[in-house]
N, C-alpha and C positions, 0 to 999 in steps of 0.2 A: 788732433782732437779739437778742431776748430768748428766742427758742425754744432749747431745749436742743440740738437738732440743729445749729443755726447756731453756738452757742457752742462745741460740741465740734469742729465743723469748723474754726472759727477757731483753736482751740488746736493741732489737728493740723497745720494749714497753717503756723503759726509754727514748730512743731518741724521740719517738712519744710524750710522756708527756712533755719532755723538749721543743720540738718544739711548742706544744700547749701553754705552759706557755709563751714562747717568743712571740707568736702571740697575746696572751691576753695582754701582757705588752705594745704592740704597739697601742692598742685600746684607743681611747679618752674616758675619763669617766667624762668630765666636770671639772676635776681638772688638774692643771698643773703637769706634770710628765716628768722628764728628759728622761726616756726611750722612750718616744714618738718621740724624735728628735735626740737622740745621735748617731744613725746610719745613719743619712742622709748624702749622699756623697757630699763633697765640693771639687770643683776644686781649689786646692791650690798648689803652688810650682811646677806646671807642672804635677800634678798627682791628682787622686781622693783619698781623705782621708775622714774618718768619722768625723763628726762634733765634736765629743768628743776629737779627736786627735789634733784639731787646736784651741780649745777654752775651756773655763770653762763654764759650764751650771749650773745655780743656780735657784732654785725655790724660788721666793720672797714671794708668798702667794698662796692661793688655786687656783687663776686664772691667775697668771703671772710668767714669767720666764725672766731671764736676761742671755744673751749669750755674753761673753767677750772673743774675740779672743786673743790668746797669742801675735799675731802680727797684728797691725792695718791694714797692707797692705792687709790682707785677709778679711777685714770687708765686702767689697762689694760682694766678692765671697760667703761669708756665707749668706748674705742677699738674694742673687740670689738663692742659694740652698734651703733656707727656702721657698721662693716663689714657686719654681719648685716642692717642695715636696708636695704641695697642702694639708696641714694639717688642713686647715680651719681657720687659723689666719694670719693676716698680720703683718709682722715684722716692727718694728719702729726703724730705724737706727738714732742714735743721734751723730754719728761720733766717739764715743768711745765704746759703747755697742749696742746690739740689744735687744729690749724688745719685748716680745710676751705676748699679753693679750688675754686670752681665754674667749670667751663669754659664758654666761650661756647656757647650752644645752637645746634645746626645747624638749618638750615631744615627738614630732615626731622623733627627732634625737635619743632620748634615746631608743625608741621602735626599731628603725632601728639598733642601736648598739646591742641591746638584740638579734635581729635576727642574726646578724653577729656572736655573741658569740655561738648561737645555731648551726649555720652552721659549725663553726670551731670545736666545740666539736663533731658534727656528723662526720666530716671528720676524726677526730682522732679515733673515734670508728670504722669507716670503715677500716682504716689502721690497727687497732688491729685485726679486723676480717681477713683481708688478711694475716697478719703475723701468725695468728692462723692456717689458712688453710695450709700455708707453713710448719709449725711445725707439723701439723697433717699428712701431706704427708710423712714427714721424719719418724714419729712414725709408720706409717702403713707398713714400710719396715721391721719391726721387726718380727721375727718368733713366739715369745712367746706371746700368746693371753693375759695372765694375766698381763704381763709387758705392753703390748699395752694399756690395759684398765686402769691400774694404771696411766700411763703417760698421757693418755687423760683426766682423772679426774684431775690430777695436772695442766694440761694445761688449762682446763676450769676454775679452781679456779683462776689461774693467770689472765685469761681474765676477769672474774667477778671482781676481785680486781682492774684491770686497768680501767674498765668501771666505777666502783664506784669512783675512783680518778678523772676521767674525769668529771663525773656528779657533784662532789663536787666543782671542780675548776670552772666549768661553773656556778654553782649556786652562788658562791662567786663573780665571775666577773659580773654576771647579777645584783647582789645586788649593786655592786659599780656603775654600769652604771645607774641604776634606782634611786639611791640616789641623792637627789637634794642638 
């Protein structure tokens, strides 16, 4: 796997898989999860900052989280950002911390989330196919037919491995979403 086309494809594949896992982590599974809210932008100190930069986020139990800003003066801004993020929960501001209570996901919502998981995994597979096409175009410029064939087989094996990883990740996430 020393050909530049294969090395480039490998890097692009890793980026695609990382992006997929990042998108999966943002999906609501019916359980409180800090990754669901930590990247929400908050208007604080005259600039936009991520929620995790202005507060501590702790998961109390399976369905609730507590957000405690480092500085109480940004409590209102944090609450406003959580409302605007439209994550399906209403923040409760008690003047010191903000509590988020996640409702039990309905069966309809679980099915909807499962479809989103399928869509995200399909988008990742499409990206892998596009990257494979670009790598194949590079390989086709070689003069040696044996070398071309060997590289194309190696490339296809990499594609198959990537698709398998995508399917495994999607199956795992669907299991999380469908578990009550």
